[in-house]
N, C-alpha and C positions, 0 to 999 in steps of 0.2 A: 384165640383172640382174632376176631374179624373186625377190620377198621377200614377207613378210607385213607388213601395216600395223597397227603396234602401237596406232594410235589407234582402230582399228575394232573393234568388239566381235564382229564376224562374222569377222574375220580372213581376208577375201578377198584373194587374191594380187594383186599389182600389179607393173606394169613400169616401171622408172625409166630414164630417157635424159637425155642432156645434149646440147642443141643446140649448133651451132656458135658460137651468140652466147653460150653459157655458161648458158643458161637450163635449169632442171630441169624435166622433165616427167614427172608422175607419172600413169600411165595405169592406171585400175582395170580389171580384167578384166571385171568385171560391167557396165562400160559408161560408167563416170564418167570425166571427163578433168580433172585438177587441175593447174594451172601454178604452179610455184614460181620 
């Protein structure tokens, strides 16, 4: 799923995936990696 980050003023796209353990991984296309 590629979407827009509503929390970012630059609105860079990010990719959201869910691991087998159920952890959300938000990967910013610009290079940042945020784990939820």
